[in-house]
Every structure is written in structure tokens, then in C-alpha cells.
C-alpha positions, -999 to 999 in steps of 0.1 A, spaced: 547 -202 -66 562 -221 -37 551 -257 -30 529 -259 1 545 -278 29 527 -311 34 538 -329 65 527 -364 55 545 -384 29 528 -397 -2 529 -435 -8 559 -431 -32 577 -409 -6 570 -434 22 585 -461 0 618 -441 -2 617 -432 35 615 -469 44 646 -475 24 664 -445 41 653 -457 76 668 -491 68 704 -480 70 724 -455 90 740 -426 73 730 -408 41 722 -423 7 728 -410 -28 701 -411 -54 719 -440 -71 720 -459 -37 682 -455 -33 675 -463 -70 694 -496 -66 672 -507 -37 640 -494 -53 647 -513 -86 658 -545 -69 623 -559 -74 606 -532 -94 588 -540 -126 592 -518 -145 623 -502 -130 621 -466 -119 642 -440 -137 671 -422 -119 653 -388 -126 621 -401 -110 639 -410 -77 659 -378 -78 627 -357 -83 610 -375 -54 639 -369 -31 641 -333 -41 604 -328 -33 609 -347 0 637 -323 9 615 -293 2 588 -308 24 612 -314 52 609 -352 51 646 -357 43 678 -337 48 700 -332 17 738 -328 20 763 -322 -8 789 -350 -10 813 -342 -38 793 -337 -69 762 -356 -56 736 -350 -30 731 -375 -2 698 -379 16 688 -390 51 655 -390 69 647 -358 87 628 -376 115 631 -411 130 607 -438 116 586 -438 148 579 -401 148 570 -400 111 547 -431 113 532 -419 145 523 -386 129 509 -404 98 488 -427 120 477 -398 142 464 -379 112 446 -410 100 431 -416 134 418 -380 136 406 -376 100 392 -411 92 382 -424 126 373 -392 145 399 -400 171 384 -434 179 413 -459 185 388 -488 189 373 -480 155 407 -478 139 418 -511 154 385 -528 144 391 -517 108 428 -527 109 419 -562 121 392 -566 95 416 -555 67 447 -573 78 433 -606 90 461 -613 115 473 -648 123 468 -663 158 504 -655 165 499 -618 155 468 -616 177 487 -629 206 514 -603 200 487 -576 198 472 -587 231 506 -586 247 512 -551 234 478 -540 248 486 -556 282 519 -538 282 503 -505 273 477 -509 300 504 -517 326 524 -486 316 493 -464 319 487 -478 354 523 -473 364 524 -437 353 488 -427 361 484 -416 325 454 -415 303 463 -426 268 484 -410 242 516 -428 252 543 -434 225 546 -469 212 583 -466 202 593 -494 227 565 -517 215 575 -529 180 558 -560 167 579 -591 165 592 -599 130 
């Protein structure tokens, strides 16, 4: 029986996607394993990472290309699109589409610093300005509004 296509990554798959998004080009299983096991305790097995990447390829989360005798993997979608989809699903399923409820829970859970709150206010102001400039009503992409690191 074929595995049903699930759009959203599991937590373990998201961990690997974050690694793949962190560098241009494709990665072998061994490349990914090296990064995963840098701080892992206990370390993950090669076959575990290989199996995860294989499932991710079947789900369409990564592209797999044969390089010599090994497969190399790269994200199928940019980080912003995948995370936007994940957040959009969470917004709809857990918060009934209420952005204010999602933000309230996020603030309660994360306990942002004063600096982070200032950055959030700045992002909200920028978003509101873009809406006014374009005469739009919500739903705008936040790809140009990354938080400061």
C-alpha cells in the first residue's frame, strides 16, 4: 500500500529540512548525519537519517538526485514556503484562523524579551504600512520580514 502524501513535515523531518536549508546545493546522507550528530546524544544512526530522507522524498519535501553511488538531497521548497504552509495549517486547525489568538498564545509560550517585542512591533508596523500601500486585506507573505538574529 502506498504511503499517503502528507504535506507537513514531522518534527524529525523539520530538523533535517532546517539543515538542508542552511546550505546551498545538495547534501548526502553522510553530510546530514554529520550535522545532526554534532550535538546529538545519543547520536543517530546512518540508516535512521537515510530512512527519514527517503520518506521525505516520497512525501515531496526533498528532491533526491543520484551522485555517483550515493543519493544527494535538497529541499523541494524554500524555507519560507514550507514554514508558511506549516503555520497556515496550525492557524486554521488550532486557532480557527484567528491570527490574534495565535499571537497571544505564541507570546505566552515564548516570553519574548523587550528587544524581541520591539522587533515584533516593527514587523507589525511594516505589515500595516504594506497593507495600506497596496490596499490589501491581510494574507500577505512575510518572506521579507525575517526577525533579527
